[in-house]
PLY file of the C-alpha trace (Angstrom):
ply
format ascii 1.0
element vertex 193
property float x
property float y
property float z
element edge 192
property int vertex1
property int vertex2
end_header
132.66 144.94 105.63
130.69 142.05 104.07
130.81 139.56 106.94
129.85 135.95 106.24
128.23 135.42 109.61
127.08 137.32 112.67
127.25 135.60 116.06
124.60 136.78 118.50
122.64 135.79 121.55
119.07 134.66 121.07
118.08 138.09 122.37
118.65 139.55 118.89
115.23 140.74 117.69
113.68 138.67 114.88
113.33 141.77 112.69
117.07 142.45 112.93
117.87 138.81 112.12
115.64 139.01 109.04
117.35 142.23 107.89
120.75 140.61 108.20
119.68 137.50 106.30
118.16 139.64 103.52
121.53 141.42 103.32
123.19 138.02 102.81
124.63 137.70 106.31
124.07 134.41 108.10
123.09 134.72 111.75
124.16 132.19 114.37
122.00 132.69 117.45
123.17 131.04 120.64
121.73 130.42 124.07
123.29 132.67 126.68
123.36 133.52 130.37
124.60 130.16 131.65
127.88 128.28 131.85
126.44 125.35 129.91
125.34 127.74 127.14
128.85 129.22 127.04
130.54 125.84 126.57
127.91 124.89 123.98
128.64 128.12 122.02
132.35 127.36 121.98
131.74 123.86 120.59
129.23 124.99 117.96
131.54 127.80 116.87
134.38 125.29 116.58
132.20 123.09 114.36
131.34 126.07 112.17
134.94 127.18 111.75
136.33 123.78 110.79
138.25 120.81 112.15
141.18 122.75 113.62
138.85 125.13 115.46
136.71 122.21 116.63
139.79 120.56 118.13
140.60 123.80 120.02
136.96 123.96 121.20
137.11 120.38 122.45
140.34 121.10 124.34
138.64 124.11 125.90
135.68 121.95 126.95
138.11 119.46 128.52
139.91 122.26 130.37
136.59 123.66 131.60
135.38 120.23 132.73
138.68 119.58 134.51
138.37 122.91 136.37
134.81 121.97 137.41
136.05 118.62 138.71
138.98 120.14 140.61
136.80 122.71 142.35
134.07 120.16 143.16
136.68 117.88 144.77
137.97 120.70 146.97
134.46 121.70 148.03
133.39 118.19 148.98
132.38 117.99 152.59
132.05 121.74 153.15
128.55 122.18 154.57
126.32 125.03 153.32
126.61 126.91 156.61
130.38 127.16 156.12
130.23 128.44 152.54
131.04 132.05 151.75
128.12 134.42 151.23
128.83 136.62 148.18
127.41 139.77 146.64
128.37 140.56 143.03
128.34 144.19 141.91
127.90 143.71 138.19
128.76 146.96 136.43
127.56 149.29 139.21
127.58 148.90 143.00
123.84 148.13 143.19
123.55 146.11 139.96
123.58 142.35 140.50
122.05 139.06 139.41
120.45 135.99 140.88
119.15 132.66 139.61
119.12 131.80 136.74
122.20 133.57 135.42
125.77 133.00 134.34
126.90 134.71 137.56
124.80 132.36 139.67
126.35 129.42 137.80
129.95 130.39 138.58
129.05 131.09 142.21
127.44 127.65 142.43
130.52 126.03 140.89
132.81 127.98 143.21
130.83 126.94 146.29
129.58 130.44 147.10
126.13 131.41 148.31
124.81 134.31 146.25
122.88 136.60 148.61
120.91 137.89 145.58
119.98 134.41 144.34
116.23 134.92 144.72
115.97 138.69 144.28
115.08 138.82 140.57
113.23 135.60 139.80
110.56 137.38 137.75
112.96 139.48 135.66
114.67 138.59 132.37
118.15 137.21 133.01
117.40 137.43 136.77
119.27 140.68 137.14
118.54 144.21 138.20
119.18 146.95 140.71
119.34 145.91 144.36
118.63 148.11 147.32
121.46 148.88 149.70
119.11 147.81 152.49
118.83 144.32 150.96
122.61 144.09 150.61
123.10 145.19 154.23
120.48 142.63 155.36
122.21 139.93 153.28
125.51 140.87 154.98
127.84 139.15 152.51
131.21 137.77 153.62
132.72 138.81 150.28
131.83 141.40 147.66
133.10 140.95 144.12
132.82 143.93 141.83
133.06 143.65 138.08
135.37 146.67 138.00
137.91 148.32 140.27
136.11 151.69 140.41
132.99 150.13 141.91
135.05 148.09 144.37
136.73 151.29 145.54
133.37 153.05 145.88
132.01 150.17 147.97
135.12 150.17 150.18
135.05 153.93 150.83
131.39 155.06 150.87
130.12 155.36 154.45
126.76 153.73 153.69
128.56 150.42 152.99
130.66 150.40 156.19
128.37 148.07 158.17
128.51 145.28 155.59
130.69 142.43 156.86
132.72 142.19 153.62
133.60 145.90 153.82
134.44 145.81 157.55
136.71 142.80 157.02
138.41 144.14 153.87
137.00 141.45 151.56
135.88 143.60 148.62
137.57 142.55 145.38
137.58 143.68 141.77
136.90 140.78 139.45
139.90 139.60 137.42
140.04 140.77 133.84
142.03 139.39 130.93
140.73 140.09 127.44
137.40 140.66 129.21
136.01 140.20 132.72
136.23 136.60 133.86
132.65 136.82 135.19
131.18 137.45 131.73
130.20 135.04 128.95
133.64 134.59 127.41
136.17 131.77 127.35
137.87 133.21 130.44
134.81 132.10 132.43
136.71 128.82 132.86
138.93 130.71 135.33
136.24 132.57 137.30
135.05 129.85 139.63
138.60 128.72 140.42
0 1
1 2
2 3
3 4
4 5
5 6
6 7
7 8
8 9
9 10
10 11
11 12
12 13
13 14
14 15
15 16
16 17
17 18
18 19
19 20
20 21
21 22
22 23
23 24
24 25
25 26
26 27
27 28
28 29
29 30
30 31
31 32
32 33
33 34
34 35
35 36
36 37
37 38
38 39
39 40
40 41
41 42
42 43
43 44
44 45
45 46
46 47
47 48
48 49
49 50
50 51
51 52
52 53
53 54
54 55
55 56
56 57
57 58
58 59
59 60
60 61
61 62
62 63
63 64
64 65
65 66
66 67
67 68
68 69
69 70
70 71
71 72
72 73
73 74
74 75
75 76
76 77
77 78
78 79
79 80
80 81
81 82
82 83
83 84
84 85
85 86
86 87
87 88
88 89
89 90
90 91
91 92
92 93
93 94
94 95
95 96
96 97
97 98
98 99
99 100
100 101
101 102
102 103
103 104
104 105
105 106
106 107
107 108
108 109
109 110
110 111
111 112
112 113
113 114
114 115
115 116
116 117
117 118
118 119
119 120
120 121
121 122
122 123
123 124
124 125
125 126
126 127
127 128
128 129
129 130
130 131
131 132
132 133
133 134
134 135
135 136
136 137
137 138
138 139
139 140
140 141
141 142
142 143
143 144
144 145
145 146
146 147
147 148
148 149
149 150
150 151
151 152
152 153
153 154
154 155
155 156
156 157
157 158
158 159
159 160
160 161
161 162
162 163
163 164
164 165
165 166
166 167
167 168
168 169
169 170
170 171
171 172
172 173
173 174
174 175
175 176
176 177
177 178
178 179
179 180
180 181
181 182
182 183
183 184
184 185
185 186
186 187
187 188
188 189
189 190
190 191
191 192
């Protein structure tokens, strides 16, 4: 296929990067797992692809910043004890993430309290498998699932029935366009809205 460049996260092993460079393929490694890293990647990619792409990247950054401002204005004055407590099922009902992570960032921007915020502080990307007991103890007001199948499982499995979000019918599948809005793509600008 003879690509000119490979875009990757910084998680790409050094040995693989070396192999690609030896094969004549440039590697652009980007920070990941945060909203700021996402916007930075868009701008750097725009610079790499030329002036027209850079202009599109700058418009995206403006759109993203405007969405941040709009949400922050609407959240002003809402005290922490009135904010919604959220659990994110990220690819499986018991898979989730805390701080630091891209998911934590959009929850922060959206004014949510992530019940898993401190669960994985010592793990890479602050993510992992939660226990159902911890989720029940966290008693989220809302559950957002990355996919519809997991949302349906959470809604219908008896072991979830005592969680407030399930009892009150507030279990949602995350929106998906070209990809899930909760993932590190340009549609992230919509997630926290």
